[in-house]
C-alpha positions in Angstrom: -4.8 -0.5 -4.7 -8.5 -0.4 -3.2 -11.6 -1.4 -4.3 -12.7 -0.4 -7.6 -13.6 3.2 -8.5 -17.4 4.1 -8.7 -19.6 7.1 -8.9 -20.6 9.6 -7.6 -17.0 9.8 -6.0 -14.5 7.7 -4.0 -14.7 9.0 -0.4 -11.5 9.3 1.3 -11.2 10.4 5.0 -8.1 11.9 6.6 -7.7 11.3 10.3 -5.1 13.8 11.3 -3.3 13.3 14.6 -1.8 16.5 16.2 1.8 17.0 15.3 1.3 15.4 11.8 3.8 16.4 8.9 2.3 18.8 6.6 4.5 17.5 3.8 3.2 14.0 4.1 -0.4 15.2 4.4 -0.2 17.5 1.2 1.5 14.7 -0.7 -1.6 12.6 -0.1 -4.4 15.0 -0.5 -2.9 17.2 -3.4 -3.0 14.6 -6.0 -6.8 13.7 -5.1 -7.5 17.4 -5.6 -5.5 17.7 -8.9 -7.3 14.5 -10.1 -10.6 16.3 -9.4 -9.5 19.5 -11.2 -8.1 17.6 -14.4 -11.2 15.4 -14.8 -13.5 18.4 -14.5 -15.6 16.4 -11.9 -15.4 15.1 -8.3 -13.8 11.8 -8.8 -12.8 11.9 -5.2 -14.7 13.1 -2.1 -12.3 14.2 0.8 -13.2 14.6 4.5 -11.0 15.6 7.5 -11.4 14.5 11.0 -9.1 15.7 13.9 -8.1 12.8 16.1 -8.7 14.9 19.1 -10.6 18.1 19.3 -12.3 20.2 16.6 -9.1 21.0 14.6 -5.9 19.3 13.9 -2.4 21.1 14.3 0.7 20.1 12.1 4.0 20.0 13.3 4.6 23.4 11.6 1.6 25.0 13.3 -0.7 24.8 10.4 -4.5 24.0 11.4 -6.7 21.9 9.6 -10.6 21.9 10.7 -12.6 18.9 11.0 -15.4 18.4 8.5 -16.5 15.3 10.5 -15.9 13.6 13.7 -14.7 10.3 15.1 -17.6 8.0 15.2 -19.7 9.9 12.6 -21.9 7.3 10.5 -20.1 7.9 7.1 -20.2 6.3 3.6 -16.4 6.0 3.0 -14.0 3.7 1.1 -10.6 4.6 2.5 -9.3 6.3 5.4 -5.6 7.5 5.9 -4.2 8.0 9.4 -1.6 10.8 9.2 0.8 11.4 12.1 4.3 12.6 13.3 6.1 13.6 16.2 5.6 10.7 18.6 2.8 8.6 17.3 3.4 6.0 19.8 2.2 8.3 22.6 -1.3 8.5 20.9 -3.4 5.9 22.9 -7.0 7.1 22.2 -9.3 4.0 23.1 -12.2 5.8 21.3 -10.4 6.2 18.1 -8.9 2.8 18.3 -12.4 1.4 18.7 -13.6 3.2 15.8 -10.6 2.2 13.4 -11.4 -1.4 14.3 -15.1 -1.1 13.5 -14.3 0.6 10.2 -12.0 -2.5 9.4 -14.8 -4.9 10.1 -17.1 -2.8 8.0 -14.7 -3.4 5.1 -13.1 0.0 4.9 -9.5 0.1 3.6 -7.1 1.6 6.1 -4.1 3.5 5.5 -1.2 5.1 7.4 1.2 7.7 6.5 4.4 8.6 8.2 3.9 8.0 11.9 0.2 6.8 10.9 1.1 3.2 10.4 2.3 3.3 14.2 -1.3 4.3 15.3 -3.0 1.4 13.2 -0.4 -1.1 14.8 -1.2 0.4 18.2 -4.9 -0.2 17.4 -4.1 -4.0 16.7 -4.7 -3.5 12.9 -1.4 -4.5 11.4 -0.9 -8.0 12.6 0.1 -10.5 9.7 0.4 -7.7 7.3 3.3 -6.3 5.4 3.8 -2.8 6.2 6.1 0.4 6.1 6.7 3.5 8.2 9.0 6.5 8.1 12.3 5.4 9.4 12.1 7.6 12.4 9.4 5.6 13.9 10.6 2.1 13.2 11.8 1.7 16.8 8.5 2.6 18.1 6.8 -0.1 16.0 9.2 -2.7 17.4 8.2 -1.7 21.0 4.4 -2.2 20.1 5.1 -5.6 18.5 8.3 -7.3 17.3 6.4 -9.6 15.0 5.1 -7.0 12.6 6.2 -7.7 9.0 8.1 -4.2 8.6 9.6 -3.4 5.2 11.8 -0.4 4.5 10.1 0.6 1.3 8.1 3.8 0.1 4.8 2.2 0.6 3.2 -1.0 1.0 -0.3 -2.5 0.4 -1.4 -5.8 1.8 -5.2 -6.4 1.2 -7.1 -3.9 2.8 -4.0 -1.9 4.4 -2.0 0.7 2.7 1.1 2.0 4.6 3.5 4.8 3.5 6.9 6.2 4.7 5.8 9.8 4.3 7.8 12.8 3.0 7.3 12.8 -0.7 6.4 9.0 -1.0 2.8 9.6 -0.9 3.2 11.2 -4.3 4.3 7.8 -5.7 1.6 6.0 -3.6 -1.1 8.1 -5.0 0.0 7.7 -8.4 -0.5 4.1 -8.1 -3.8 4.5 -6.7 -5.1 6.9 -9.3 -3.7 4.5 -11.9 -5.6 1.6 -10.8 -8.7 3.9 -10.7 -8.4 5.7 -13.9 -5.6 4.3 -15.7 -1.9 5.1 -16.2 -2.3 7.9 -18.6 -4.6 9.9 -16.3 -2.4 9.2 -13.2 0.7 10.6 -15.3 -1.1 13.7 -15.9 -1.7 14.1 -12.3 1.9 13.4 -11.4 3.0 15.8 -14.2 0.9 18.5 -12.7 3.2 18.4 -9.6 6.4 18.1 -11.9 6.7 14.7 -10.3 8.1 13.2 -13.6 10.1 10.3 -12.0 7.5 8.2 -10.4 9.0 5.6 -8.0 7.9 1.8 -7.5 6.6 0.9 -3.9 9.5 -1.5 -3.4 12.2 0.9 -3.3 13.6 4.7 -3.4 14.2 4.7 -7.3 12.8 3.2 -10.4 16.4 2.1 -11.4 16.2 -0.5 -8.7 13.6 -2.5 -10.7 15.4 -1.6 -13.9 18.5 -3.1 -12.6 17.1 -5.9 -11.0 15.3 -7.3 -13.9 17.5 -5.5 -16.7 14.8 -4.1 -18.7 13.5 -0.4 -19.3 10.4 -1.4 -21.0 7.7 0.8 -19.5 4.7 -1.5 -19.5 6.7 -4.3 -18.0 8.0 -2.3 -15.2 4.5 -0.8 -14.6 3.0 -4.4 -14.5 5.7 -5.5 -12.0 5.0 -2.4 -9.9 1.4 -3.3 -9.6 2.2 -7.1 -9.0 4.5 -5.8 -5.9 1.4 -3.9 -4.6 -0.9 -7.0 -4.7 1.0 -9.7 -3.3 -1.8 -11.0 -1.0 -4.7 -10.3 -3.4 -3.3 -11.3 -6.9 -4.7 -9.7 -9.7 -6.1 -11.2 -13.0 -4.0 -10.8 -16.0 -6.7 -8.7 -17.8 -6.6 -6.3 -15.0 -2.8 -6.0 -15.1 -3.1 -5.4 -18.9 -5.8 -2.6 -18.3 -3.4 -0.7 -16.0 -0.5 -0.9 -18.3 -2.7 0.0 -21.3 -2.0 -3.4 -23.2 -3.9 -6.4 -24.0 -3.2 -9.6 -22.4 -1.6 -11.2 -25.5 0.7 -8.2 -25.9 1.6 -8.1 -22.4 2.6 -11.8 -22.4 4.7 -11.3 -25.4 6.5 -8.5 -23.8 7.3 -10.4 -20.6 8.5 -13.4 -22.5 10.8 -11.3 -24.7 12.1 -9.2 -21.9 12.1 -11.6 -19.1 11.9 -15.3 -20.6 8.6 -15.9 -18.8 5.0 -15.3 -19.1 3.2 -12.6 -17.1 1.5 -14.8 -14.6 4.3 -17.3 -14.2 6.5 -14.2 -13.2 3.9 -13.1 -10.8 3.8 -16.4 -9.0 7.5 -16.4 -8.9 7.4 -13.0 -7.1 4.9 -14.2 -4.6 7.0 -17.2 -3.7 10.0 -15.1 -3.2 8.3 -13.2 -0.9 7.0 -16.3 1.0 10.5 -17.3 1.0 11.7 -14.2 2.9 8.5 -14.8 5.4 9.8 -18.2 6.1 13.3 -17.2 7.2 12.5 -13.8 8.8 9.2 -14.3 10.6 7.5 -16.4 13.0 4.2 -16.6 10.9 2.6 -20.0 10.5 2.6 -21.8 7.1 -1.0 -21.0 6.5 -0.5 -17.2 7.6 2.2 -17.1 5.0 0.1 -18.7 2.3 -2.6 -16.2 2.8 -0.1 -13.1 3.0 1.3 -14.2 -0.4 -1.9 -14.8 -2.2 -2.5 -18.6 -2.0 -6.1 -19.7 -0.8 -4.8 -22.4 1.5 -1.7 -23.9 2.8 -1.7 -27.1 0.5 -1.9 -25.1 -2.6 1.0 -23.1 -1.4 3.2 -25.9 -0.3 2.7 -27.3 -3.8 3.7 -24.2 -5.5 6.7 -23.9 -3.2 7.9 -27.2 -3.7 7.7 -26.8 -7.4 9.8 -23.9 -7.4 12.3 -24.6 -4.5 12.3 -28.5 -4.3 11.5 -28.4 -0.7 8.3 -27.9 1.3 7.8 -24.7 3.1 8.5 -26.5 6.6 11.4 -28.1 5.6 12.7 -25.2 4.0 12.3 -23.2 7.1 14.0 -25.9 9.2 16.8 -26.0 6.9 17.4 -22.1 6.9 17.1 -21.9 10.6 
């Protein structure tokens, strides 16, 4: 989900905006704590920053103290903005500038519950797919009607991760830990919380993928989940196999047996289906859509799209509109 794990620990910062939902925050940080506990070492380093003041106060009144401050020079890999209440009312120019600087420095930015609203207000979600808690969807529409909002549990688009909140972060963190340390270890972490039915990013229930593709094969479903989390930054077949615990030849055999198509051919078809949705439902340029679906340039995208749909992206868009 984010850049590859490395020692001595993956550094995660939680930027807490007052009135944040305690459940959403706990569902993000607790899997990291459990991963450290189960591994017997600090796989993840965690830091807290209150967006305003020395402490952050949740919607239930719980107080979380800061271990760092906005603007501090830090070696961090991932930052989650966790917000609730009325996140559209948060307009701290200093925080926005810091977030934009972190983005330029290559830090992966995430938003949980109302956190994606804060990222959008800072101008950090343009031309990227995203999700948010349904309660805050209207606020996002006011910030920018052109945002690529999806009603899913969580979405990763390149260097952005957004999550609807509630218990959805448990599923998101399962995916993150699986990419860092493998599905087997991630399953141990999820089992620690009795979270035995891990849901894919694209919908509220695993059954959605099962019904859509008519297979219950575990590695195939896991491979599709990771593909859906990496639309704009396609993964190599070997890495997909590593996450599912299978070799590339075995994974390809499973895909051909269950879906009648090779793994990477399925992956390309998935990306083209996402592109087709962008063409009909967004105002993005053809070049932006190509980049958002993992194609290096518009010519490559147009060639693949025509091979799949017998029409160029521009002619398809004109016809559908």
